[in-house]
C-alpha positions in Angstrom: 2.3 10.5 -5.3 3.3 10.6 -8.9 0.0 11.0 -11.1 1.4 9.4 -14.0 2.3 5.5 -12.0 -1.4 5.6 -11.0 -2.4 3.6 -14.2 0.1 1.4 -14.0 -0.1 -2.4 -14.1 0.2 -3.7 -10.3 2.5 -6.8 -9.2 0.1 -8.1 -6.6 -2.6 -7.0 -4.8 -3.0 -7.3 -0.8 -6.9 -7.4 0.7 -6.6 -6.0 4.2 -10.1 -5.3 5.1 -10.5 -6.1 8.2 -7.1 -6.4 9.6 -5.9 -4.1 12.6 -2.9 -1.9 13.0 -0.1 -2.9 13.2 -0.4 -6.3 11.1 -1.8 -4.5 8.4 1.2 -2.5 7.8 3.7 -6.0 8.9 1.7 -7.6 6.4 2.3 -5.0 3.9 5.6 -4.9 4.3 6.4 -8.5 4.3 4.4 -8.8 1.3 6.8 -5.8 -0.4 10.2 -7.5 1.0 9.0 -10.8 -1.5 9.0 -8.4 -4.4 11.2 -7.6 -7.0 12.8 -4.1 -6.9 10.4 -1.3 -8.4 7.4 -3.6 -8.2 3.7 -2.3 -7.6 1.7 -3.5 -4.6 -1.8 -2.9 -4.2 -3.2 -2.7 -0.9 -7.1 -2.3 0.6 -7.6 -0.7 3.8 -10.5 0.5 5.7 -11.1 3.7 6.8 -9.7 5.1 10.2 -6.6 4.0 12.0 -5.2 2.0 8.9 -5.3 4.8 6.6 -4.1 6.9 9.0 -0.9 4.4 9.7 -0.1 2.2 6.8 0.9 4.8 4.4 2.7 6.8 6.6 4.5 4.0 8.5 5.6 2.6 4.7 7.0 6.0 3.9 9.6 6.5 7.1 10.6 2.4 5.4 11.2 4.2 2.8 8.1 2.9 0.4 7.2 5.0 -2.8 3.7 5.9 -2.3 2.1 6.3 -5.6 -1.4 6.6 -5.2 -4.5 7.1 -2.4 -8.0 6.4 -4.1 -11.1 6.4 -1.6 -13.4 3.3 -3.1 -17.0 2.6 -1.9 -15.8 1.1 1.6 -12.2 0.9 2.1 -9.3 2.7 -0.1 -7.4 1.8 -2.2 -3.1 2.3 -1.6 -0.2 1.8 -4.5 2.9 1.2 -3.3 6.4 0.9 -5.6 9.3 -1.0 -3.8 12.2 0.8 -4.1 14.7 -0.3 -7.0 
């Protein structure tokens, strides 16, 4: 994670609260594939399995995790599409 990227403006937001695994990963990946290389996607995830599975699965697919921050009732994941 690169802390300097954590404050970068996002290019898209995906609210996946209430979305079960593995659908949340699939939706995240589909959104990233639609975006331009280098774009920054913010994803809102529930705690528990989504938080455990989605970032790791994205890393395995070659996406860069910029930040993962806890919010009040969910987690904010920022991921960059490779250039």
